[in-house]
C-alpha positions in Angstrom: 80.4 205.7 -108.5 81.1 203.8 -111.8 78.2 202.2 -113.8 77.7 200.2 -117.3 74.8 200.1 -118.4 73.3 197.3 -121.0 74.4 199.4 -124.3 77.5 199.7 -123.4 78.2 196.4 -125.4 76.9 194.6 -127.7 76.7 190.7 -128.3 78.4 189.5 -131.3 77.3 185.7 -131.9 78.2 183.5 -129.0 81.3 185.8 -128.6 80.8 187.1 -125.2 81.5 190.9 -125.1 82.9 190.6 -121.4 85.6 187.9 -122.0 88.3 188.9 -120.0 90.8 187.1 -121.9 92.7 189.2 -124.3 95.5 189.3 -127.2 97.7 191.1 -124.6 97.6 188.0 -122.3 101.2 187.0 -123.9 102.2 190.6 -122.9 101.8 190.1 -119.5 103.3 186.7 -119.1 106.5 188.1 -120.8 106.4 191.2 -118.7 106.2 188.7 -115.6 109.0 186.6 -116.7 111.3 189.8 -117.4 110.4 191.2 -113.6 111.0 188.3 -112.1 114.7 187.6 -114.0 115.3 191.7 -112.9 114.8 191.1 -109.0 117.8 188.2 -109.4 120.2 188.9 -107.3 123.5 189.0 -108.7 125.4 185.7 -108.4 127.7 186.1 -105.3 131.3 186.0 -105.8 133.6 183.3 -104.1 133.9 185.2 -101.1 130.3 185.8 -100.4 129.8 181.9 -100.8 132.1 180.7 -98.5 130.8 183.6 -95.9 127.3 182.0 -96.3 127.2 178.7 -97.9 123.6 178.3 -96.4 122.0 180.9 -98.7 119.0 180.3 -100.6 119.5 182.7 -103.6 120.2 181.3 -106.5 122.2 182.2 -109.5 120.7 184.2 -113.0 120.3 181.2 -115.4 118.9 179.3 -112.2 116.3 182.0 -112.1 115.7 182.5 -115.5 115.0 178.4 -115.7 112.5 178.6 -112.9 110.8 181.9 -113.7 110.3 180.8 -117.3 109.3 177.4 -116.6 106.8 178.2 -114.0 105.2 181.1 -116.3 104.8 178.9 -119.2 103.0 176.2 -116.9 100.8 179.3 -115.9 99.9 180.2 -119.2 99.5 176.5 -120.6 96.7 176.5 -117.4 95.1 179.7 -119.1 95.0 178.6 -122.5 94.0 175.4 -121.8 91.7 175.1 -118.9 88.2 175.0 -120.9 89.5 171.7 -122.2 90.4 170.3 -118.9 87.7 167.8 -116.9 86.4 170.1 -114.3 87.1 167.8 -111.8 89.7 165.3 -111.6 89.4 161.9 -112.6 91.7 160.8 -110.3 90.8 159.1 -106.6 91.6 160.4 -103.5 93.5 157.5 -103.0 95.9 158.0 -106.2 96.3 161.6 -104.8 97.3 160.6 -101.9 99.8 158.2 -103.3 101.2 161.0 -105.4 101.8 163.4 -102.6 101.7 162.1 -99.3 105.7 161.7 -98.9 108.1 162.5 -96.4 109.8 165.7 -96.8 112.7 165.7 -99.2 116.5 166.1 -97.5 117.7 167.5 -100.9 116.1 169.6 -103.5 115.0 167.8 -106.8 115.5 168.9 -110.2 113.2 171.8 -111.6 112.0 168.8 -114.3 110.3 166.5 -111.2 109.4 170.0 -109.6 107.3 170.5 -113.2 106.2 167.0 -113.3 104.7 167.3 -109.5 102.9 170.6 -110.2 101.2 169.1 -113.5 100.0 166.3 -111.0 98.4 169.1 -109.0 96.9 170.5 -111.8 95.8 167.5 -112.9 94.3 166.5 -109.3 92.3 169.6 -108.7 88.7 171.0 -109.7 89.0 174.0 -112.0 87.1 177.2 -110.8 88.2 178.7 -114.1 86.6 175.9 -116.7 83.5 177.7 -118.3 81.0 175.0 -117.2 81.9 175.1 -113.5 79.2 176.6 -111.6 79.7 175.0 -107.8 79.3 177.5 -104.8 80.5 180.6 -105.1 84.0 180.4 -107.1 85.1 182.7 -109.8 88.5 182.0 -112.2 91.1 184.1 -112.1 92.4 186.6 -114.4 95.8 186.5 -116.0 96.4 190.0 -114.6 95.1 189.0 -111.2 97.5 186.0 -111.1 101.0 187.5 -112.3 100.2 190.3 -109.0 99.8 187.8 -106.5 103.1 186.5 -108.0 104.7 190.2 -107.6 103.0 190.3 -104.1 104.5 187.3 -103.2 108.0 188.3 -104.5 108.3 191.8 -102.6 106.3 189.8 -99.7 105.5 192.8 -97.6 103.7 192.4 -94.2 101.2 194.8 -94.5 100.7 195.8 -90.9 101.0 199.4 -90.9 102.7 202.3 -93.4 105.7 201.7 -91.5 106.1 198.1 -92.7 104.7 198.3 -95.9 104.4 202.4 -97.0 103.4 201.6 -100.5 101.0 198.4 -100.0 99.3 199.9 -97.5 98.3 203.1 -99.6 97.2 200.7 -102.5 95.1 198.7 -100.2 93.6 202.0 -98.7 92.9 203.2 -102.2 91.5 199.8 -103.5 88.5 199.8 -100.6 87.8 203.2 -101.4 87.4 202.1 -104.8 85.5 199.1 -103.9 82.9 201.3 -102.1 82.8 203.9 -104.7 82.2 201.2 -107.3 79.4 199.5 -105.9 77.9 202.7 -104.5 78.4 202.6 -101.3 80.7 205.3 -100.3 83.2 207.3 -102.3 85.0 207.8 -99.5 85.1 204.3 -97.6 87.3 203.1 -95.1 87.9 199.5 -94.0 90.1 196.3 -94.5 90.6 193.6 -97.0 90.5 190.0 -95.4 90.9 186.7 -95.9 87.0 186.2 -97.1 83.3 186.8 -96.4 83.5 184.9 -93.1 86.2 186.8 -91.2 84.4 190.3 -93.0 81.6 189.1 -91.5 83.2 188.2 -88.4 85.0 191.9 -87.9 81.3 193.6 -88.3 79.6 191.5 -86.0 82.8 192.0 -83.7 82.6 196.3 -84.6 78.7 196.1 -84.0 78.5 194.8 -80.6 81.4 196.6 -79.1 79.8 199.8 -80.6 76.3 199.1 -79.3 76.9 197.0 -75.9 77.6 199.9 -73.9 80.1 198.7 -71.4 83.7 198.0 -72.1 83.6 194.3 -73.2 87.5 194.3 -74.5 88.5 194.7 -71.1 85.7 193.1 -68.5 84.5 190.5 -71.2 80.8 190.0 -71.3 80.1 189.3 -67.8 79.0 192.4 -66.8 78.0 193.7 -70.5 74.3 193.1 -69.4 71.3 191.2 -70.7 72.2 188.8 -73.7 72.3 190.7 -77.2 70.5 189.4 -80.1 71.1 189.8 -83.9 68.5 189.5 -87.0 69.2 187.9 -90.3 67.0 186.1 -92.5 66.8 181.8 -92.6 68.9 182.1 -96.0 71.5 184.3 -94.1 75.2 182.6 -94.9 76.5 180.1 -91.9 79.4 182.3 -91.3 76.8 184.3 -89.2 75.6 181.9 -86.7 79.3 180.8 -86.7 80.6 184.3 -85.8 78.0 184.4 -83.0 79.5 181.4 -81.7 83.4 182.8 -82.1 82.5 186.2 -80.0 80.5 184.7 -77.0 77.3 185.9 -78.0 75.8 182.2 -78.8 74.6 180.4 -82.2 70.7 180.5 -80.2 71.1 184.5 -79.9 70.9 184.8 -83.6 67.0 185.1 -84.7 66.5 183.7 -88.2 63.7 185.7 -89.6 61.6 183.8 -91.9 61.8 184.7 -95.5 59.2 185.4 -97.8 58.3 183.6 -101.5 61.2 184.9 -103.0 63.7 184.0 -100.4 64.1 187.3 -99.0 64.0 188.8 -95.7 60.1 189.2 -94.6 60.4 193.1 -92.9 57.4 192.4 -90.2 58.7 189.1 -89.3 61.6 191.1 -88.2 59.8 193.9 -86.4 58.0 190.8 -84.6 60.9 189.1 -83.6 62.5 192.5 -82.5 59.7 193.7 -80.3 59.7 190.2 -78.7 62.8 190.2 -77.8 62.6 193.9 -76.4 60.0 192.8 -74.3 61.8 189.7 -73.0 64.4 192.1 -71.6 67.3 190.6 -74.0 68.7 193.6 -76.2 68.8 193.8 -80.1 71.8 195.4 -81.2 72.4 194.2 -85.2 70.2 193.2 -88.0 72.0 191.7 -90.9 70.7 191.9 -94.4 71.8 189.5 -97.6 72.8 191.8 -100.9 73.0 188.3 -102.6 72.1 184.9 -100.6 74.7 182.1 -101.2 71.4 180.2 -101.9 69.5 181.4 -104.6 71.0 185.2 -104.8 68.2 187.2 -103.3 68.6 190.4 -102.1 67.0 191.6 -99.1 64.8 194.8 -98.9 67.8 196.7 -97.8 66.1 200.4 -97.7 63.3 198.9 -95.5 65.5 197.0 -93.2 67.7 200.2 -92.8 64.9 202.0 -92.0 64.0 199.5 -89.2 67.6 199.5 -87.9 67.7 203.0 -87.4 64.3 203.0 -85.9 65.6 200.6 -83.5 69.0 201.8 -82.8 70.4 198.7 -84.4 74.0 198.4 -86.5 73.0 197.5 -89.9 75.3 195.2 -91.8 75.1 193.7 -94.8 76.5 190.7 -96.2 77.1 191.1 -100.0 80.1 189.1 -100.4 78.8 187.2 -103.3 76.5 189.7 -104.9 77.6 193.3 -104.2 79.7 193.6 -106.8 76.5 193.6 -109.0 75.7 196.9 -107.9 77.9 198.0 -110.7 75.3 197.2 -113.5 73.5 200.2 -114.2 70.3 198.0 -114.8 70.2 196.5 -111.5 70.9 199.4 -109.0 67.5 199.6 -107.9 67.6 196.1 -106.6 70.4 197.4 -104.4 68.5 200.8 -103.0 69.7 201.4 -99.5 73.2 199.6 -99.5 74.6 202.9 -98.9 72.6 203.2 -95.4 74.5 200.3 -93.8 77.1 200.9 -91.4 79.0 198.1 -92.7 79.5 195.7 -95.7 81.2 192.8 -96.7 82.3 191.9 -100.3 84.7 189.1 -101.8 86.6 190.5 -105.0 87.8 186.6 -104.9 84.3 185.9 -106.0 82.5 188.9 -108.6 85.6 190.9 -109.3 87.6 187.7 -110.8 90.5 188.2 -108.3 92.5 185.4 -106.8 91.8 183.8 -103.5 91.9 185.0 -100.9 90.8 188.7 -100.7 87.0 189.8 -99.0 86.8 193.2 -97.8 84.4 195.2 -94.8 83.9 198.3 -95.9 82.9 200.8 -93.2 81.6 204.6 -93.3 82.9 205.4 -90.0 86.8 204.3 -89.7 86.2 205.2 -85.6 83.8 202.2 -85.4 86.7 199.8 -85.9 89.3 201.5 -83.7 86.9 201.1 -80.9 87.0 197.6 -81.1 90.4 197.0 -82.3 92.8 199.6 -80.8 95.6 198.2 -78.4 98.8 198.8 -76.8 102.1 196.9 -77.0 105.8 198.1 -77.0 106.6 196.0 -80.2 104.1 197.6 -82.1 104.3 201.1 -80.8 103.7 203.5 -83.6 106.5 205.9 -83.5 105.2 208.1 -86.8 103.3 211.3 -86.2 101.5 212.2 -89.6 98.2 210.8 -90.2 99.1 209.2 -93.0 102.3 207.2 -91.7 101.0 206.7 -88.6 98.1 204.4 -89.7 98.3 200.6 -88.6 95.5 198.1 -89.7 95.9 196.5 -86.4 93.7 199.4 -85.1 90.6 198.4 -87.9 91.0 194.5 -87.6 91.8 190.9 -85.6 94.9 190.5 -88.2 98.2 191.5 -87.4 100.3 189.7 -90.1 98.4 189.9 -93.3 99.5 189.4 -97.0 99.4 191.9 -99.8 96.0 191.2 -101.0 95.2 194.8 -102.3 97.8 194.4 -105.3 95.7 191.9 -107.1 92.5 193.6 -106.8 94.7 197.2 -107.9 96.1 195.6 -110.8 93.1 193.7 -112.3 90.9 196.9 -111.7 93.5 198.9 -113.5 94.0 196.9 -116.4 90.7 195.8 -117.3 88.7 198.6 -115.6 85.5 199.0 -114.2 83.7 199.2 -117.2 84.5 196.3 -118.5 84.6 194.2 -115.2 80.8 195.4 -114.9 80.2 193.9 -118.6 81.2 190.6 -117.4 79.0 190.6 -114.3 76.6 191.7 -116.8 76.6 188.9 -118.7 77.0 186.4 -116.0 73.5 187.7 -115.0 72.2 187.1 -118.3 73.6 183.7 -118.8 71.7 182.6 -115.2 68.4 184.0 -116.7 69.1 182.3 -119.9 69.6 178.9 -118.0 65.9 179.6 -116.5 64.7 180.0 -119.8 66.1 176.4 -121.0 64.9 175.2 -117.5 61.3 176.2 -117.6 61.2 175.2 -121.3 61.9 171.9 -120.6 59.2 169.2 -119.5 61.7 167.2 -117.4 62.9 170.6 -115.1 61.2 172.8 -112.4 62.4 176.0 -111.4 62.8 176.4 -107.5 63.3 180.2 -107.4 63.9 183.5 -109.0 67.0 184.3 -110.3 67.8 187.8 -108.8 71.1 188.0 -109.8 73.6 185.2 -111.5 72.5 181.6 -109.6 69.6 179.4 -111.0 68.0 176.7 -108.8 66.3 173.7 -110.5 65.9 170.3 -110.2 65.3 167.2 -112.4 61.4 165.8 -112.6 60.8 162.6 -114.9 57.7 162.8 -116.3 56.7 159.7 -114.0 57.2 161.8 -111.0 54.8 164.6 -112.6 52.2 162.1 -113.6 52.3 160.8 -109.6 52.3 164.3 -108.3 49.1 164.9 -109.9 47.8 162.3 -108.5 48.8 162.6 -104.8 45.5 163.1 -102.5 47.4 164.1 -99.0 50.6 165.4 -98.0 52.1 162.2 -96.7 52.3 161.0 -100.8 53.3 164.3 -101.5 56.2 164.1 -98.8 56.9 161.2 -100.2 57.4 161.8 -104.0 59.5 165.0 -102.9 61.7 162.6 -100.7 62.3 160.2 -103.9 62.8 163.4 -105.9 65.3 164.9 -103.3 67.1 161.3 -103.4 67.2 161.4 -107.1 68.4 164.8 -107.8 71.7 164.6 -105.1 72.5 161.2 -107.0 72.2 163.5 -110.1 74.3 166.0 -108.7 77.4 163.9 -107.3 77.3 162.1 -110.9 77.5 165.8 -112.5 80.3 166.5 -110.3 82.3 163.5 -110.8 82.0 163.0 -114.5 84.1 165.8 -115.2 82.1 167.8 -118.0 80.2 170.4 -115.6 79.8 171.3 -111.9 76.7 171.8 -110.0 76.1 172.2 -106.5 72.9 172.1 -104.3 70.5 174.1 -102.2 67.9 172.9 -100.0 65.1 175.6 -101.0 61.0 174.6 -99.1 62.0 171.0 -98.5 63.4 170.7 -102.3 66.9 169.6 -103.3 68.0 171.7 -105.8 70.7 171.5 -108.7 72.2 175.1 -108.5 74.3 176.8 -110.9 76.4 180.0 -110.0 77.6 181.7 -112.7 80.7 184.2 -112.0 82.7 182.8 -115.2 83.5 185.1 -117.5 84.3 182.1 -120.0 81.1 180.6 -119.9 78.6 181.2 -123.1 75.2 179.9 -123.8 76.7 176.9 -125.2 78.2 176.2 -122.0 74.6 176.2 -120.6 73.0 173.9 -123.2 75.9 171.2 -122.4 75.5 171.1 -118.8 71.8 170.6 -119.4 72.3 167.8 -121.6 74.8 166.7 -118.9 72.4 166.6 -116.2 69.5 164.5 -118.5 72.3 162.1 -119.3 73.1 161.7 -115.8 69.5 161.4 -114.7 69.3 158.8 -117.7 72.1 156.8 -116.4 70.6 156.2 -113.0 67.6 155.3 -114.6 69.3 152.7 -116.5 71.4 151.4 -113.5 68.1 151.4 -111.4 66.1 149.6 -114.1 69.1 146.6 -114.1 69.1 146.0 -110.6 
């Protein structure tokens, strides 16, 4: 297992030790250009042209021009993203007017295409900006971006070893690396997916097939017995009820167990829910824990939940789409105790491993569980290879048949930077969130709404006048009125901040309070960016006050 300790790196002033930017980025760009040029098909002679006038191959010079211009565009973007507005300053109507056009009958000049692509950049929200803290979206690294270019150039369909020999092996290697780096399993099995939602859907399907005791794949749920129930905290990601809906289990069969004051699943309430359903003749089959909730980054008590799952013979799945990579950091290790006990674990490299979208992952200890759910037969996909390695097919382990080469960007990112450096970036993200919490607690106009477990900080703006009103409130109705007004105020602040372009926060509703939520998974973020963001929030609040006073 690969870990990094807090002493592996030292900070020097405002510069972050974990910064993934490097002078070597220029070398990546140069090599990318050379690779694209090297893949150019030799210009056909006249007889070849007459044989196939519709060919989409282009000349060596056209290839050189295309590659040089687009690699330069990407290089310029990486170099300048921190100076751009976080969110486009174009309106929806302006963007629609620019791009909503009929398809061109003939090709357009390269210069015009570059202008259009620059307009696309100008009309975007920039996850790579150091003050983008919305949702759970990380910047891409140059290594990951150019790996995606290479994957698209080779363009394998990673259905099986026979369709994509090297890509299949690289994906299996990446899956094993992710299992080892997170401490889940040094010999992990699994698949890469489009993201955490697909990984969670796949996990729930596998769990249902393993625990149903019926041939559901052939007969459906009609003869599968009493309804089956799933358990997760009330902080669980929306993809879990959605998966239950898709699988025909029903959203109402997902028991949302109350969380404690730290927004972690309450294990005593979990036991009560399981026992009640058993007494009512239902069939509990799966419990899902969070290793970093989307709202606050809370980590459920994994080891305790694992014990309950074993006692009741339930499948134990952990949704670690956001938080699981933090298990690489040594001083976070205890928080993830019990991660290795899960039957399945989802995590998203395109979140906290800084790889481009899309790339999620589902890890398993036992690959036979996936085969039980997915093995199918059809003449057109029959595997004729006999060896274990060469007969491997991903369609026996997941939902998709056609699959893009997602693994290359994860593989190259880890190979280029190394697990130690990536873990240091994660550790610094956590430190940035802790610094934000410290600043919030030190400011009289802010209220911290949840403990900082990983790299998410939730807070709200509370003007002095509201604090005095809250102190004078004598009943719950008055308190509810004050809270409702604060919720409305903070929602307006969030919208103003998002559209202002200087920072970007999302929101979380915590115990009835509308919180401004900063999720920091960005290797460009510094303490200065945290300070600026709080100033942006304060200025947005003052501007709202000015507008309200002028009415």
